[in-house]
C-alpha positions as CSV (number, residue, x, y, z in Angstrom):
1,M,18.1,20.6,-16.4
2,T,20.1,20.1,-19.7
3,L,21.3,16.6,-18.6
4,N,19.4,13.6,-19.9
5,L,19.2,10.3,-18.1
6,S,21.9,8.6,-20.2
7,D,24.4,11.2,-19.1
8,L,24.3,9.7,-15.6
9,I,25.6,6.4,-17.0
10,D,28.4,8.3,-18.8
11,R,29.3,10.1,-15.6
12,N,29.5,6.8,-13.7
13,A,31.6,5.3,-16.5
14,A,34.0,8.2,-16.2
15,F,34.3,7.7,-12.4
16,T,34.4,3.9,-12.3
17,P,34.9,2.6,-15.8
18,H,35.8,-1.0,-14.8
19,K,33.1,-1.4,-12.1
20,P,30.4,-4.0,-12.9
21,A,27.2,-2.3,-13.9
22,I,25.1,-5.3,-14.9
23,R,25.7,-9.0,-14.3
24,F,23.6,-11.4,-16.4
25,Q,23.9,-15.2,-16.8
26,G,27.6,-15.3,-16.0
27,Q,28.5,-12.2,-18.1
28,T,29.5,-8.8,-16.7
29,L,28.9,-5.4,-18.4
30,T,31.1,-2.7,-16.9
31,Y,30.0,0.9,-16.7
32,A,32.4,1.7,-19.5
33,G,30.9,-1.2,-21.5
34,L,27.3,-0.1,-20.7
35,A,28.0,3.5,-21.7
36,A,29.6,2.4,-25.0
37,R,26.7,0.0,-25.8
38,I,24.1,2.8,-25.0
39,E,26.0,5.1,-27.4
40,A,26.1,2.5,-30.1
41,A,22.4,1.7,-29.6
42,A,21.4,5.3,-29.8
43,R,23.5,5.8,-33.0
44,A,22.0,2.7,-34.6
45,L,18.4,3.6,-33.7
46,K,18.9,7.0,-35.2
47,S,20.8,6.2,-38.3
48,R,19.3,2.8,-39.3
49,L,15.7,3.0,-37.9
50,G,15.2,6.8,-38.1
51,I,14.3,7.1,-34.5
52,G,13.8,10.8,-33.7
53,R,12.7,12.8,-30.7
54,G,9.3,11.7,-29.5
55,D,9.3,8.4,-31.5
56,R,8.2,5.2,-29.7
57,V,10.4,2.1,-29.5
58,A,8.7,-1.0,-27.9
59,I,10.4,-4.0,-26.4
60,L,8.9,-7.4,-25.7
61,A,11.4,-9.5,-23.9
62,L,12.3,-11.1,-20.6
63,N,14.8,-9.2,-18.4
64,H,18.0,-8.7,-20.3
65,P,20.9,-6.1,-20.2
66,D,19.8,-4.7,-23.6
67,Y,16.4,-3.8,-22.0
68,L,18.3,-1.2,-20.0
69,V,20.6,-0.3,-22.9
70,L,17.5,0.5,-24.9
71,L,16.0,2.6,-22.1
72,Y,19.0,4.8,-21.9
73,A,19.5,4.9,-25.7
74,C,15.9,6.3,-25.9
75,A,16.8,8.8,-23.2
76,R,19.7,10.0,-25.3
77,L,17.6,10.4,-28.4
78,G,14.5,11.9,-26.6
79,A,12.6,8.8,-27.8
80,M,10.1,6.9,-25.7
81,L,10.4,3.3,-24.6
82,V,7.2,1.2,-24.5
83,P,7.8,-1.9,-22.4
84,L,5.4,-4.7,-23.2
85,N,4.2,-7.1,-20.6
86,W,5.1,-10.6,-21.9
87,R,2.4,-12.1,-19.8
88,L,-0.3,-10.4,-21.9
89,A,-2.1,-12.2,-24.8
90,V,-1.1,-11.3,-28.3
91,P,-4.2,-9.2,-29.0
92,E,-3.4,-7.1,-25.9
93,Q,0.2,-6.6,-27.0
94,T,-1.0,-5.7,-30.5
95,F,-3.4,-3.1,-29.1
96,I,-0.6,-1.4,-27.1
97,L,1.7,-1.4,-30.2
98,A,-1.0,0.2,-32.3
99,D,-2.1,2.6,-29.6
100,S,1.4,3.9,-29.1
101,S,2.2,3.8,-32.9
102,A,5.5,2.1,-32.1
103,K,8.0,2.9,-34.9
104,A,10.2,-0.1,-33.9
105,L,9.8,-3.2,-31.8
106,V,12.7,-5.1,-30.2
107,V,11.4,-8.7,-29.6
108,E,12.8,-11.8,-28.1
109,S,12.3,-15.0,-30.1
110,E,10.1,-16.5,-27.3
111,F,7.5,-13.9,-28.1
112,K,7.6,-13.6,-31.9
113,A,4.0,-14.8,-32.1
114,V,3.1,-11.1,-32.0
115,L,4.9,-10.4,-35.3
116,E,2.2,-11.6,-37.8
117,P,-0.7,-9.6,-36.2
118,L,1.7,-6.6,-35.8
119,K,2.4,-6.6,-39.5
120,A,-1.3,-6.4,-40.3
121,A,-1.9,-3.6,-37.7
122,L,1.3,-1.6,-38.2
123,P,3.1,-2.7,-41.4
124,D,5.7,0.1,-41.2
125,T,6.9,-0.9,-37.7
126,R,10.6,-2.0,-37.9
127,I,11.4,-5.3,-36.2
128,V,14.6,-6.0,-34.4
129,G,15.3,-9.5,-32.9
130,L,16.9,-9.4,-29.5
131,D,18.2,-13.0,-30.0
132,F,17.3,-13.9,-33.6
133,A,17.1,-12.4,-37.1
134,P,13.5,-11.7,-38.0
135,E,12.4,-11.8,-41.6
136,G,13.4,-8.5,-43.2
137,G,15.0,-7.4,-39.9
138,A,18.2,-7.6,-38.0
139,T,19.4,-8.8,-34.6
140,F,20.1,-6.2,-32.0
141,D,23.9,-6.8,-32.2
142,A,23.8,-6.5,-36.0
143,L,21.8,-3.3,-35.7
144,L,24.4,-1.8,-33.4
145,A,27.3,-2.9,-35.6
146,G,25.8,-1.0,-38.5
147,G,25.1,2.3,-36.8
148,T,26.8,5.5,-38.2
149,G,26.8,9.2,-37.3
150,D,26.2,10.8,-33.9
151,S,24.2,9.3,-31.1
152,H,22.2,12.4,-30.0
153,N,19.1,14.3,-31.1
154,P,18.8,18.1,-30.4
155,H,16.5,19.6,-27.7
156,V,16.6,16.5,-25.4
157,D,16.8,17.0,-21.7
158,A,15.4,15.7,-18.4
159,S,12.0,17.1,-19.3
160,S,11.7,14.8,-22.3
161,P,9.1,12.0,-22.1
162,L,10.9,8.6,-21.8
163,L,8.5,5.8,-20.9
164,I,5.0,4.9,-21.9
165,V,4.0,2.2,-19.4
166,Y,0.6,0.7,-20.1
167,T,-1.7,0.0,-17.1
168,S,-5.1,-1.7,-17.4
169,G,-7.9,0.7,-17.7
170,T,-11.3,0.9,-16.1
171,T,-12.8,1.3,-19.5
172,G,-11.6,-2.2,-20.5
173,R,-8.6,-0.9,-22.5
174,P,-5.1,-0.2,-21.2
175,K,-3.9,3.4,-20.7
176,G,-0.3,4.5,-21.4
177,A,1.1,6.5,-18.5
178,V,3.8,8.8,-19.8
179,L,6.8,9.3,-17.5
180,R,9.4,11.9,-18.2
181,Q,13.1,11.5,-17.7
182,D,13.1,13.7,-14.6
183,A,10.4,11.5,-13.0
184,L,12.9,8.6,-13.0
185,M,15.6,10.9,-11.6
186,W,13.4,12.0,-8.7
187,N,12.1,8.5,-8.2
188,A,15.7,7.3,-8.0
189,A,16.5,9.9,-5.3
190,M,13.6,8.7,-3.2
191,S,14.6,5.1,-3.7
192,Q,18.2,5.9,-2.6
193,H,16.7,7.6,0.5
194,M,14.4,4.7,1.2
195,H,17.1,2.1,1.0
196,G,20.1,4.1,2.2
197,M,21.5,3.1,-1.2
198,T,25.1,3.8,-2.2
199,A,27.4,3.0,-5.1
200,E,28.6,0.0,-3.0
201,D,25.2,-1.7,-3.1
202,H,24.5,-4.7,-5.3
203,V,20.9,-5.1,-6.4
204,L,19.3,-8.4,-7.4
205,T,16.5,-7.8,-9.9
206,V,14.1,-10.7,-10.5
207,L,10.9,-8.8,-11.0
208,P,10.0,-8.0,-14.7
209,L,11.4,-4.8,-16.1
210,F,8.1,-4.2,-18.0
211,H,6.7,-3.1,-14.6
212,V,7.8,0.1,-13.0
213,G,8.4,-1.9,-9.8
214,G,11.0,-4.1,-11.4
215,L,12.5,-1.2,-13.4
216,N,12.4,1.7,-11.0
217,I,12.2,0.7,-7.3
218,Q,15.9,-0.4,-7.3
219,T,17.3,-1.1,-10.8
220,T,17.5,2.3,-12.4
221,P,18.2,4.0,-9.1
222,A,21.2,1.7,-8.6
223,L,22.6,2.3,-12.1
224,Q,22.1,6.1,-11.8
225,L,24.2,5.9,-8.6
226,G,26.9,3.7,-9.9
227,A,26.0,0.5,-8.0
228,T,25.9,-3.0,-9.5
229,V,22.7,-4.8,-10.7
230,T,22.4,-8.6,-11.2
231,L,19.5,-9.4,-13.6
232,H,17.6,-12.6,-13.8
233,P,15.5,-13.2,-16.9
234,R,12.5,-14.0,-14.8
235,F,11.6,-14.9,-11.2
236,A,12.1,-18.4,-10.0
237,P,12.3,-19.1,-6.2
238,D,15.1,-21.6,-6.3
239,E,17.3,-19.4,-8.6
240,T,16.6,-16.4,-6.4
241,L,17.7,-18.1,-3.3
242,A,20.7,-19.6,-5.0
243,A,21.7,-16.1,-6.3
244,I,21.4,-14.6,-2.8
245,A,23.7,-17.1,-1.3
246,R,26.2,-17.2,-4.3
247,D,26.2,-13.6,-5.5
248,R,25.6,-11.9,-2.1
249,P,23.4,-9.0,-3.2
250,T,22.6,-6.3,-0.6
251,L,19.1,-5.4,-1.9
252,T,16.2,-6.9,-3.8
253,V,12.5,-6.3,-4.5
254,L,9.9,-9.0,-4.1
255,V,6.1,-8.6,-4.3
256,P,4.1,-10.6,-1.7
257,A,3.4,-13.5,-4.1
258,T,7.2,-13.9,-4.8
259,I,8.0,-13.6,-1.1
260,Q,5.5,-16.3,-0.4
261,A,7.1,-18.5,-3.1
262,V,10.6,-17.9,-1.6
263,I,9.7,-18.6,2.0
264,A,7.7,-21.7,1.0
265,H,10.8,-23.1,-0.8
266,P,12.5,-26.0,1.0
267,H,15.9,-24.2,0.8
268,F,14.7,-21.0,2.4
269,A,15.5,-21.9,6.0
270,A,19.1,-22.9,5.1
271,T,20.0,-20.2,2.6
272,D,22.5,-17.6,3.7
273,L,20.7,-14.3,3.6
274,S,23.3,-12.4,5.6
275,S,24.3,-10.2,2.6
276,L,20.9,-8.6,2.3
277,R,20.5,-5.2,4.0
278,A,16.8,-5.2,3.2
279,I,14.0,-6.7,1.0
280,A,11.6,-4.1,-0.4
281,T,8.0,-5.1,-1.2
282,G,4.7,-3.5,-2.3
283,S,2.1,-3.6,-5.1
284,T,-0.6,-4.6,-2.6
285,Q,-1.3,-4.9,1.1
286,V,1.5,-7.0,2.5
287,P,0.4,-9.8,4.8
288,V,2.1,-9.4,8.2
289,P,3.1,-13.1,8.4
290,L,5.2,-12.7,5.3
291,I,7.0,-9.8,6.8
292,E,7.6,-11.7,10.0
293,A,8.9,-14.8,8.2
294,V,11.6,-12.7,6.5
295,E,12.4,-10.7,9.6
296,K,12.9,-13.9,11.5
297,R,15.8,-14.6,9.1
298,G,17.3,-11.3,10.1
299,V,16.4,-9.3,7.0
300,P,14.4,-6.0,7.4
301,V,11.4,-5.6,5.1
302,L,10.7,-2.2,3.6
303,Q,7.3,-1.3,2.2
304,V,6.7,1.0,-0.8
305,Y,3.4,2.3,-2.1
306,G,2.9,3.7,-5.5
307,S,1.7,2.9,-9.0
308,T,2.7,3.1,-12.6
309,E,1.6,6.7,-12.5
310,T,4.0,7.6,-9.7
311,C,7.1,5.8,-11.2
312,P,6.3,4.1,-8.6
313,V,8.1,5.3,-5.4
314,S,5.9,7.7,-3.5
315,I,5.2,6.5,0.1
316,Y,7.6,4.2,1.9
317,T,9.2,2.9,5.0
318,R,12.9,3.7,5.3
319,L,15.9,1.5,6.2
320,G,17.0,2.7,9.7
321,G,13.5,4.2,10.3
322,D,10.5,3.0,12.2
323,L,9.6,-0.5,10.8
324,S,7.3,-1.4,13.8
325,R,4.1,-0.4,12.0
326,K,3.9,-3.6,9.9
327,E,0.6,-2.8,8.3
328,S,1.8,0.7,7.2
329,T,3.3,1.5,3.9
330,G,5.2,4.4,5.4
331,L,5.5,8.1,5.0
332,P,5.4,10.4,1.9
333,G,8.7,10.2,0.0
334,L,11.5,12.8,0.4
335,Y,10.5,14.7,-2.8
336,C,6.8,14.2,-3.0
337,E,3.6,14.9,-1.1
338,A,0.7,12.7,-0.2
339,R,-2.8,13.5,1.2
340,I,-5.9,11.7,2.3
341,V,-9.1,13.5,1.1
342,D,-12.9,13.0,1.3
343,D,-15.2,13.0,-1.7
344,Q,-15.2,16.8,-1.8
345,G,-11.4,16.9,-1.9
346,R,-11.0,18.1,1.7
347,D,-8.2,16.8,3.9
348,V,-9.4,14.4,6.5
349,P,-8.1,14.0,10.1
350,P,-6.0,11.1,11.2
351,S,-7.6,7.7,11.3
352,V,-10.3,8.8,8.9
353,A,-10.4,6.9,5.6
354,G,-10.3,8.8,2.2
355,E,-8.7,8.8,-1.2
356,I,-4.9,8.9,-1.4
357,L,-3.6,11.7,-3.5
358,V,0.1,12.1,-4.6
359,R,1.9,15.1,-6.0
360,G,5.6,15.5,-7.0
361,P,8.1,15.4,-9.8
362,N,7.9,11.6,-9.9
363,V,4.2,11.7,-11.0
364,F,3.4,10.9,-14.7
365,F,2.9,13.6,-17.3
366,E,-0.2,12.3,-19.1
367,Y,-2.0,9.3,-20.4
368,W,-0.9,8.8,-24.0
369,G,-3.5,10.2,-26.3
370,N,-6.2,10.3,-23.6
371,E,-6.9,13.8,-22.5
372,A,-10.1,12.9,-20.7
373,A,-8.5,10.2,-18.5
374,T,-5.6,12.6,-17.8
375,R,-7.9,15.4,-16.6
376,E,-9.7,12.9,-14.4
377,A,-6.6,11.6,-12.8
378,L,-4.5,14.8,-12.6
379,K,-6.0,17.8,-10.9
380,E,-3.9,20.8,-9.9
381,G,-0.8,18.5,-10.0
382,W,-2.3,16.0,-7.7
383,Y,-2.6,12.4,-8.9
384,H,-5.9,10.9,-7.7
385,T,-5.0,7.3,-7.1
386,G,-8.5,6.0,-6.4
387,D,-7.0,4.0,-3.5
388,I,-8.6,4.3,-0.1
389,G,-6.4,4.7,2.9
390,A,-5.8,6.6,6.2
391,R,-3.0,8.2,8.2
392,D,-2.2,7.8,11.8
393,E,-1.3,10.6,14.2
394,D,2.4,10.4,13.2
395,G,1.6,10.7,9.5
396,Y,2.1,7.0,8.5
397,F,-0.1,5.8,5.7
398,Y,-2.2,2.7,5.7
399,V,-3.8,1.4,2.4
400,H,-7.3,0.0,3.2
401,D,-8.6,-0.8,-0.2
402,R,-7.6,-0.5,-3.8
403,K,-9.1,1.2,-6.8
404,K,-12.8,0.3,-6.5
405,N,-12.8,-2.9,-8.3
406,M,-9.2,-3.6,-9.2
407,I,-7.8,-7.1,-8.5
408,I,-4.1,-7.6,-7.8
409,S,-3.1,-11.2,-8.4
410,G,0.5,-12.1,-7.9
411,G,1.6,-8.4,-8.2
412,E,-0.3,-8.0,-11.5
413,N,-3.2,-5.5,-11.9
414,I,-6.5,-6.9,-13.3
415,Y,-9.3,-4.5,-14.0
416,P,-12.7,-6.3,-14.1
417,A,-13.9,-4.1,-17.0
418,E,-11.1,-5.5,-19.2
419,V,-12.1,-9.1,-18.5
420,E,-15.8,-8.3,-18.7
421,R,-15.4,-6.8,-22.1
422,V,-14.0,-10.1,-23.4
423,L,-16.6,-12.2,-21.6
424,L,-19.4,-10.1,-23.3
425,E,-17.9,-10.9,-26.7
426,H,-18.8,-14.6,-26.1
427,P,-22.1,-15.4,-27.8
428,A,-23.4,-17.3,-24.7
429,V,-22.8,-14.5,-22.2
430,A,-25.5,-11.8,-21.9
431,E,-24.0,-10.0,-18.8
432,A,-20.8,-10.4,-16.8
433,A,-19.2,-9.0,-13.7
434,V,-15.7,-9.9,-12.4
435,I,-14.5,-9.7,-8.8
436,G,-11.4,-10.8,-6.9
437,R,-11.5,-13.8,-4.6
438,P,-8.9,-14.1,-1.8
439,D,-6.3,-16.7,-2.6
440,P,-3.5,-18.0,-0.3
441,K,-0.9,-18.0,-3.1
442,W,-1.8,-15.1,-5.4
443,Q,-3.5,-12.8,-2.8
444,E,-6.5,-12.6,-5.2
445,V,-7.8,-14.4,-8.3
446,P,-10.5,-13.3,-10.7
447,V,-14.0,-14.9,-10.5
448,A,-16.7,-14.1,-13.1
449,Y,-20.4,-13.9,-12.5
450,C,-22.3,-14.4,-15.8
451,V,-25.9,-14.3,-17.0
452,R,-26.4,-16.7,-19.8
453,R,-27.8,-15.7,-23.2
454,A,-27.7,-19.4,-24.3
455,E,-26.5,-22.7,-23.1
456,A,-22.9,-22.2,-22.0
457,D,-20.0,-24.3,-20.9
458,A,-17.8,-22.6,-18.2
459,E,-14.6,-24.2,-19.6
460,A,-15.3,-23.0,-23.1
461,I,-15.9,-19.5,-21.8
462,K,-12.6,-19.6,-19.9
463,A,-10.8,-20.9,-23.1
464,Y,-12.2,-18.0,-25.1
465,V,-11.0,-15.4,-22.5
466,A,-7.6,-17.1,-22.5
467,S,-7.4,-16.6,-26.3
468,Q,-7.7,-12.8,-25.8
469,L,-6.2,-12.0,-22.4
470,A,-3.2,-13.0,-20.3
471,R,-3.6,-16.3,-18.4
472,F,-3.5,-14.5,-15.0
473,K,-6.6,-12.5,-16.1
474,V,-8.7,-15.6,-16.9
475,P,-11.4,-16.2,-14.3
476,R,-10.7,-19.2,-12.1
477,E,-14.4,-19.8,-11.8
478,I,-17.4,-18.9,-13.9
479,V,-20.5,-18.6,-11.7
480,F,-23.8,-18.6,-13.6
481,V,-26.5,-16.4,-12.1
482,E,-30.0,-15.3,-13.1
483,A,-29.3,-11.6,-12.7
484,L,-26.5,-9.3,-11.5
485,P,-27.0,-6.9,-8.6
486,R,-27.5,-3.4,-9.8
487,N,-28.1,0.0,-8.3
488,A,-30.8,2.5,-9.2
489,L,-28.7,3.7,-12.1
490,G,-28.3,0.2,-13.5
491,K,-24.6,-0.1,-12.5
492,V,-23.4,-3.5,-11.4
493,Q,-22.7,-3.5,-7.7
494,H,-19.4,-5.4,-7.5
495,F,-19.3,-5.0,-3.8
496,V,-22.5,-7.1,-3.4
497,L,-20.8,-9.9,-5.4
498,R,-17.7,-9.6,-3.2
499,E,-19.8,-10.1,-0.1
500,R,-21.3,-13.2,-1.7
501,N,-17.9,-14.5,-2.5
């Protein structure tokens, strides 16, 4: 396919130039305006920052229309966007910028604490301020105003890599999943099938765009179809409810933690939800009481299963389909396949648990600069998710457990190895193991079991972890033990600790 992803915005601008594409804080960007801004951004990135095909451009910001402008500008140039999780600690963000060798960083003023360590790690990275003028740099608007020349690079099409989305790694360091432009196109087609989405829809996006969930479950599918997206900088339950009543969106995505926050809000019962055709949710097993609380207000709840590596739409329930299996995440998507296999890679019969495998054009291309991890995860085109699930007789999928030790807290992935690596850097900690503890608000929170090397204060250890990792990764409790349970090979048995917990 010779088209690139930005061409779809141009086509929608040709059909409906005056239609609202993105609404944000009382301002409206039409499709014609969005297309023009994408063109200006691509021209400026190329002429002023020297962004070429394959170069990496990072962004560290709350949700903002220019987040999407930058995505499509990178698509036009054949460059790759690296979205940075603003909830991460500065050392984590600096690692990602260095690992991806970002040539440029667009940063919001709220997060400019990353700039000093970035200068030390990557002194040649060009800095652009989304809402301020950094030292020696320009604002995003000033950058666009000074662009010259054309806005394209040669040899760019739908097969060009577009996104490097970092996901926490089992080795304790994040891995960058590379998604090609066509992965987003096929993902959008499945989202449109899942939601019965049309150009008449109005999507409310409150989840962060640095996650493929916030970016690709509804937002990019809507823009590629010519629908309207209302963006919020970040999720807040009162503002979400007010926007549903005021702006009357037809679709939105909420993870279980944000659904819980919305239904617990005092205005939930009285808020007019009648504009919503559906709420989509996923990222972890969805508690049935949350689904029922939303359905009691007359809004269908759609479930979607996937991961960063699947863009993420891969298995889902469909609006107008069978929603009676409330513990099921649905059927394989329209354009991808899914299997359940045993440890030898053989398909298992219905109701038998095994590993979930996904194959399709929505699946990631590789882990950035990590051939070994790519080979382990991608075998004969099948992505080995590491998640355990089963199918029923009708082919509906049920996710039983997640990657062996992964913790999902409020929709955020936490790998114990990542937290354990930091714990072991503390001089008082000789051994460490981190598990998830059920939590009524966040689904799970991390808890650390530590063997002391010396006298240690739990709060001091937590403070050290907080200086290196995002707050949501900091153990809620430090449990000091004499020894960690290990198997015959010396590996820590996390499942034993989970049973104790």
